[in-house]
C-alpha positions as CSV (number, residue, x, y, z in Angstrom):
1,X,0.0,33.6,6.1
2,X,-1.0,36.0,3.3
3,X,-4.3,37.8,3.9
4,X,-7.1,36.7,1.7
5,X,-8.9,39.6,0.0
6,X,-12.5,39.3,-1.4
7,X,-14.6,41.7,-3.4
8,X,-18.3,41.1,-3.7
9,X,-20.3,42.4,-6.7
10,X,-23.7,44.1,-6.5
11,X,-26.8,42.1,-7.6
12,X,-26.8,41.1,-11.3
13,X,-23.3,42.7,-11.9
14,X,-21.8,39.2,-12.4
15,X,-23.4,38.7,-15.8
16,X,-20.6,40.2,-17.8
17,X,-17.9,38.3,-15.9
18,X,-19.8,35.0,-16.4
19,X,-20.0,35.8,-20.1
20,X,-16.2,35.9,-20.2
21,X,-15.2,39.5,-19.6
22,X,-12.3,40.1,-17.2
23,X,-12.8,43.6,-15.8
24,X,-14.6,44.5,-12.7
25,X,-15.6,48.2,-12.5
26,X,-15.6,50.1,-9.3
27,X,-19.3,50.9,-9.5
28,X,-20.1,47.2,-9.8
29,X,-18.7,46.4,-6.3
30,X,-20.9,46.2,-3.2
31,X,-18.8,48.4,-1.0
32,X,-20.9,47.7,2.0
33,X,-19.5,44.2,2.1
34,X,-16.1,45.0,0.6
35,X,-14.8,48.6,1.2
36,X,-12.8,48.9,-2.0
37,X,-10.7,51.9,-0.9
38,X,-9.1,50.0,2.0
39,X,-7.7,47.2,-0.3
40,X,-4.1,47.3,-1.4
41,X,-3.2,47.9,-5.1
42,X,-1.6,44.9,-6.7
43,X,-3.0,42.4,-4.3
44,X,-4.8,39.3,-5.6
45,X,-8.4,38.8,-4.5
46,X,-11.4,36.5,-5.0
47,X,-14.3,38.0,-6.9
48,X,-17.7,36.9,-5.7
49,X,-21.2,37.4,-7.0
50,X,-23.9,39.1,-4.8
51,X,-24.7,35.7,-3.2
52,X,-21.1,35.0,-2.3
53,X,-20.3,32.5,-5.1
54,X,-16.7,32.7,-6.2
55,X,-16.3,33.8,-9.9
56,X,-12.5,33.9,-10.1
57,X,-9.3,35.5,-9.0
58,X,-8.3,39.0,-9.9
59,X,-5.7,41.7,-9.4
60,X,-6.8,44.8,-7.6
61,X,-6.5,48.4,-8.8
62,X,-8.7,50.1,-6.2
63,X,-8.0,53.6,-7.3
64,X,-8.9,52.9,-11.0
65,X,-12.3,52.8,-12.7
66,X,-11.3,49.2,-13.6
67,X,-11.0,48.2,-10.0
68,X,-10.0,44.5,-10.6
69,X,-8.9,42.4,-13.6
70,X,-9.5,38.6,-13.5
71,X,-6.4,36.6,-14.3
72,X,-7.9,33.1,-13.5
73,X,-11.2,31.4,-13.0
74,X,-9.4,29.2,-10.4
75,X,-9.9,31.0,-7.1
76,X,-6.8,29.2,-5.7
77,X,-4.4,30.4,-8.4
78,X,-1.6,32.4,-6.9
79,X,0.5,35.0,-8.8
80,X,3.7,32.9,-8.7
81,X,6.7,33.0,-11.0
82,X,5.5,29.7,-12.4
83,X,2.1,31.2,-13.2
84,X,3.6,34.0,-15.2
85,X,6.1,31.6,-16.9
86,X,3.3,29.4,-18.1
87,X,1.2,32.2,-19.5
88,X,4.3,33.7,-21.3
89,X,5.1,30.2,-22.7
90,X,1.6,29.9,-24.1
91,X,1.8,33.4,-25.7
92,X,5.3,32.6,-27.1
93,X,4.0,29.3,-28.7
94,X,1.4,31.2,-30.7
95,X,3.8,33.9,-32.0
96,X,6.4,31.3,-32.9
97,X,3.8,29.5,-35.0
98,X,2.7,32.7,-36.7
99,X,6.0,34.5,-37.4
100,X,9.4,33.5,-38.9
101,X,11.4,36.1,-37.1
102,X,11.3,37.0,-33.3
103,X,9.8,40.5,-33.8
104,X,6.3,40.8,-32.5
105,X,4.0,41.7,-29.6
106,X,4.7,38.8,-27.3
107,X,2.1,39.7,-24.6
108,X,-1.2,41.5,-25.4
109,X,-2.7,41.9,-22.0
110,X,-6.2,40.4,-21.5
111,X,-6.1,38.5,-24.8
112,X,-3.1,36.5,-23.5
113,X,-4.5,36.1,-20.0
114,X,-2.2,38.7,-18.4
115,X,-4.5,41.8,-18.0
116,X,-2.7,45.1,-17.9
117,X,0.6,43.8,-19.3
118,X,2.2,44.4,-22.8
119,X,5.5,43.0,-23.9
120,X,7.0,43.7,-27.4
121,X,9.8,41.6,-28.6
122,X,12.6,43.0,-30.7
123,X,14.7,39.8,-31.2
124,X,16.9,39.7,-28.1
125,X,15.3,42.8,-26.5
126,X,12.0,42.9,-24.6
127,X,10.1,46.1,-24.0
128,X,7.6,45.9,-21.2
129,X,4.6,48.1,-20.3
130,X,2.5,47.7,-17.2
131,X,-0.8,49.4,-17.7
132,X,-2.2,49.0,-14.2
133,X,-1.0,49.4,-10.6
134,X,-1.7,45.7,-10.1
135,X,0.7,44.5,-12.8
136,X,3.2,47.1,-11.7
137,X,3.3,45.5,-8.3
138,X,4.3,42.2,-9.8
139,X,6.9,43.6,-12.2
140,X,9.9,41.9,-10.6
141,X,8.2,38.5,-10.9
142,X,7.2,39.2,-14.5
143,X,10.8,40.1,-15.4
144,X,12.1,36.9,-13.7
145,X,9.6,34.8,-15.7
146,X,10.4,36.5,-19.0
147,X,14.1,35.9,-18.3
148,X,13.5,32.2,-17.5
149,X,11.5,31.7,-20.8
150,X,13.6,33.7,-23.3
151,X,16.8,34.8,-21.6
152,X,17.0,38.1,-23.5
153,X,20.0,40.4,-23.5
154,X,17.8,43.3,-22.4
155,X,14.5,43.9,-20.7
156,X,13.4,47.5,-20.7
157,X,10.3,49.0,-19.0
158,X,8.8,51.8,-21.1
159,X,6.1,53.2,-18.8
160,X,5.4,56.7,-20.0
161,X,1.6,56.6,-20.7
162,X,-0.2,59.6,-19.2
163,X,-3.0,57.2,-18.0
164,X,-0.6,55.9,-15.3
165,X,-1.2,59.0,-13.3
166,X,-4.8,58.0,-12.8
167,X,-3.6,55.2,-10.6
168,X,-0.9,57.3,-9.0
169,X,1.9,55.5,-10.8
170,X,5.1,57.2,-11.8
171,X,6.1,57.5,-15.5
172,X,9.5,56.2,-16.3
173,X,11.8,54.3,-18.8
174,X,14.4,52.1,-17.2
175,X,16.5,49.0,-17.9
176,X,15.4,45.9,-15.9
177,X,18.0,43.7,-17.4
178,X,21.1,45.0,-19.4
179,X,21.6,48.7,-20.0
180,X,19.1,51.2,-21.3
181,X,19.0,51.4,-25.1
182,X,18.3,54.4,-27.3
183,X,16.8,52.3,-30.0
184,X,15.7,48.9,-31.1
185,X,16.1,46.9,-34.3
186,X,13.4,44.8,-35.9
187,X,12.3,43.1,-39.1
188,X,8.8,43.3,-40.6
189,X,7.3,42.2,-43.9
190,X,10.7,41.5,-45.3
191,X,12.3,44.8,-44.3
192,X,14.7,45.8,-41.6
193,X,14.0,48.8,-39.4
194,X,15.3,50.7,-36.4
195,X,13.0,52.6,-34.0
196,X,13.6,55.0,-31.2
197,X,13.1,53.7,-27.7
198,X,13.9,56.5,-25.3
199,X,12.3,59.2,-27.5
200,X,9.8,56.9,-29.4
201,X,6.1,56.3,-29.0
202,X,4.8,53.4,-26.9
203,X,7.3,50.6,-27.1
204,X,9.1,52.1,-30.0
205,X,7.3,50.4,-32.9
206,X,3.7,49.7,-33.9
207,X,3.5,46.0,-34.8
208,X,-0.3,46.1,-34.8
209,X,-0.4,47.4,-38.4
210,X,1.9,44.7,-39.8
211,X,-0.9,42.9,-41.8
212,X,-2.4,46.2,-43.1
213,X,1.0,47.3,-44.3
214,X,1.5,44.1,-46.1
215,X,-1.8,44.5,-47.8
216,X,-1.0,48.1,-48.7
217,X,2.0,46.9,-50.7
218,X,-0.2,45.6,-53.5
219,X,-1.3,49.2,-54.2
220,X,2.1,50.7,-54.0
221,X,3.8,49.5,-57.2
222,X,4.7,52.4,-59.4
223,X,2.7,54.8,-57.2
224,X,3.2,58.3,-55.9
225,X,2.6,57.8,-52.2
226,X,1.8,60.2,-49.3
227,X,2.2,58.7,-45.8
228,X,0.6,61.0,-43.2
229,X,1.5,60.6,-39.5
230,X,4.3,58.5,-40.8
231,X,6.2,58.0,-37.5
232,X,9.4,56.0,-38.4
233,X,8.2,55.0,-41.9
234,X,6.5,51.7,-41.3
235,X,4.0,52.4,-44.1
236,X,6.1,54.7,-46.3
237,X,9.3,52.7,-46.4
238,X,7.4,49.5,-47.0
239,X,5.5,51.1,-49.9
240,X,8.9,52.1,-51.4
241,X,10.1,48.5,-50.9
242,X,7.0,47.4,-52.9
243,X,8.0,49.5,-55.8
244,X,6.5,53.0,-55.2
245,X,7.9,55.6,-57.6
246,X,8.2,58.2,-54.8
247,X,7.1,58.5,-51.1
248,X,6.5,61.6,-49.0
249,X,6.3,61.0,-45.3
250,X,4.6,63.6,-43.0
251,X,5.1,63.8,-39.3
252,X,5.3,66.3,-36.5
253,X,8.3,64.7,-34.9
254,X,11.7,65.5,-36.4
255,X,13.1,62.5,-34.6
256,X,10.6,60.2,-36.3
257,X,11.5,61.6,-39.7
258,X,15.2,61.0,-39.1
259,X,14.3,57.4,-38.5
260,X,12.3,57.4,-41.7
261,X,15.4,58.2,-43.7
262,X,17.5,55.8,-41.7
263,X,15.0,53.0,-42.4
264,X,14.9,54.0,-46.1
265,X,18.7,53.6,-46.2
266,X,18.6,50.3,-44.5
267,X,16.2,49.0,-47.1
268,X,17.9,50.5,-50.2
269,X,15.1,52.9,-51.0
270,X,16.5,56.2,-49.8
271,X,16.4,57.8,-53.3
272,X,12.6,57.5,-53.4
273,X,11.8,58.9,-49.9
274,X,11.3,62.5,-48.9
275,X,9.7,64.0,-45.8
276,X,7.7,66.9,-44.5
277,X,8.1,68.0,-40.9
278,X,5.0,69.6,-39.4
279,X,1.4,69.4,-38.4
280,X,-0.4,66.9,-40.6
281,X,-3.5,69.1,-41.2
282,X,-1.4,72.1,-42.1
283,X,0.9,70.0,-44.3
284,X,-2.0,68.5,-46.2
285,X,-3.7,71.8,-46.7
286,X,-0.4,73.2,-48.2
287,X,0.0,70.2,-50.5
288,X,-3.6,70.8,-51.7
289,X,-2.8,74.5,-52.3
290,X,0.3,73.4,-54.2
291,X,-1.8,71.2,-56.5
292,X,-0.2,67.9,-55.4
293,X,-1.9,64.6,-56.2
294,X,-1.0,61.1,-55.2
295,X,-1.9,57.5,-56.3
296,X,-2.0,56.3,-52.7
297,X,-2.5,58.2,-49.5
298,X,-2.1,56.5,-46.1
299,X,-3.7,58.0,-43.0
300,X,-2.6,56.4,-39.7
301,X,-3.4,59.1,-37.1
302,X,-3.0,58.9,-33.4
303,X,-6.2,58.1,-31.4
304,X,-8.4,61.2,-31.8
305,X,-10.9,59.6,-29.4
306,X,-9.2,58.5,-26.2
307,X,-12.3,58.7,-24.0
308,X,-16.0,58.4,-24.7
309,X,-16.5,62.1,-23.8
310,X,-14.0,63.0,-26.6
311,X,-16.2,61.3,-29.3
312,X,-17.8,64.4,-30.9
313,X,-14.5,66.3,-31.3
314,X,-12.6,63.2,-32.3
315,X,-15.2,62.4,-34.9
316,X,-14.8,65.9,-36.4
317,X,-11.1,65.3,-36.6
318,X,-11.6,62.0,-38.5
319,X,-13.9,63.8,-40.9
320,X,-11.5,66.6,-41.5
321,X,-8.4,64.5,-42.1
322,X,-10.2,62.0,-44.4
323,X,-11.6,64.9,-46.5
324,X,-8.2,66.4,-46.8
325,X,-6.7,63.1,-47.8
326,X,-9.3,62.5,-50.6
327,X,-8.6,65.9,-52.0
328,X,-5.0,64.7,-52.5
329,X,-5.9,61.3,-54.2
330,X,-5.9,61.2,-58.0
331,X,-9.2,60.0,-59.5
332,X,-8.9,56.2,-59.4
333,X,-6.2,56.3,-56.7
334,X,-6.4,54.7,-53.3
335,X,-6.8,55.8,-49.7
336,X,-5.9,53.6,-46.7
337,X,-7.7,55.1,-43.7
338,X,-6.9,53.8,-40.2
339,X,-8.0,54.4,-36.7
340,X,-6.5,53.1,-33.4
341,X,-9.3,54.7,-31.3
342,X,-11.0,52.0,-29.3
343,X,-14.2,54.2,-29.2
344,X,-14.4,54.5,-33.0
345,X,-16.1,51.3,-34.4
346,X,-15.0,50.1,-37.8
347,X,-18.4,50.7,-39.4
348,X,-18.4,54.3,-38.0
349,X,-15.0,54.9,-39.6
350,X,-16.4,53.7,-42.9
351,X,-19.3,56.1,-42.5
352,X,-16.8,58.9,-42.0
353,X,-14.9,58.0,-45.1
354,X,-18.1,57.8,-47.2
355,X,-19.6,61.1,-45.9
356,X,-16.2,62.8,-46.3
357,X,-16.1,61.7,-49.9
358,X,-19.7,62.8,-50.6
359,X,-18.9,66.2,-49.1
360,X,-16.3,66.9,-51.8
361,X,-18.2,65.2,-54.6
362,X,-16.2,62.0,-54.5
363,X,-17.2,58.3,-54.2
364,X,-15.3,55.4,-52.8
365,X,-15.2,51.7,-53.6
366,X,-14.2,49.6,-50.6
367,X,-11.7,47.1,-51.7
368,X,-10.4,45.7,-48.4
369,X,-10.3,45.9,-44.7
370,X,-7.7,44.9,-42.1
371,X,-7.7,44.8,-38.3
372,X,-4.8,44.3,-36.0
373,X,-2.1,41.8,-36.7
374,X,-2.3,38.3,-35.3
375,X,0.2,39.1,-32.5
376,X,-2.6,41.3,-31.1
377,X,-5.2,38.6,-30.7
378,X,-8.8,39.6,-29.9
379,X,-10.5,38.5,-26.7
380,X,-14.1,37.8,-28.0
381,X,-15.7,38.9,-24.7
382,X,-13.7,42.2,-24.5
383,X,-14.5,44.5,-27.4
384,X,-11.7,46.8,-26.2
385,X,-9.1,44.3,-27.5
386,X,-10.3,44.8,-31.1
387,X,-9.3,48.5,-31.3
388,X,-7.5,48.8,-34.7
389,X,-9.1,49.1,-38.1
390,X,-8.0,50.1,-41.6
391,X,-10.2,50.6,-44.6
392,X,-8.7,50.3,-48.1
393,X,-10.7,52.4,-50.6
394,X,-10.5,53.4,-54.3
395,X,-11.4,57.1,-54.7
396,X,-13.2,58.4,-57.7
397,X,-15.2,61.5,-58.8
398,X,-18.9,60.8,-58.0
399,X,-20.5,58.4,-60.4
């Protein structure tokens, strides 16, 4: 018989869980009743309040700050193949209603009832990320359930995040079904793209900006465009597809820029795409020195604020990059400024844009906002699931 594990919370620490949150932090656990360090990673447990009342069932990550993640309010719910299969089918039903092509984030962790699990779908290829030791422990069952629901040709684990080391997990990329692929193919907003898997970031592509990139296309017609932190050209190539006169993509990765040009070829816009290889800050300073001006500048930087303690330095980075961008926008031109930093609220990013504009005697008119695409649904009790934000602004000399 499988041993039944229980963790008991300290007094009043159940409030957030009862309000719908799914995470139990290590410092919320009453270790006198439940010695956390003795519990096995990946095991299922019952979470109790300080009086012993059951709150739900969770997966254990005893060596992490997030020590347990609830996956069901039913304390008898086991982590069977049928459980994973049902959750995957629920997630798939939503995506199939939202999208015409099978290219999207299929599983978005907590928001899809599978905490610590991400699955991106590239037609017949699934790329899996397990963000906790708990989900890692059930990877074989997850793969079996994915295979039962979708029968893909390939299932590939792309587990290279540095955060895995916190829980003592190895970093690796390997094929779980089929052979390991160097790249994946996908469609988005009417375009066809390829993205690097082995050498690429995260799962290879960033589906989360799909809606923002579609909105950006309205501003791109006839424009001279600068796409900073371009990666494989999701923004830049789509702006050319929307009729941009010319597009310059800037990225520190030569591999990413090679994919920019391949994607431009795939979509028949290669003659309007050029690239700059190098540090984004340095490249923008050089463009300013050269007197360049653009009708549309897109900023999609990596997360400058990965932890709360990084906030001050990260905030300075957002100020600097937005100021540089606005120096490159023609009067009356547009800036799309994004942040994927969970710790950077949308209203704070707008403050950064406004103060950066004021610092160089510019003003901005906010004409739009976009969060993450619908295949990245937000869990209303978990603010961390609403991490992505993009402000669309018209830049003018001060009025």
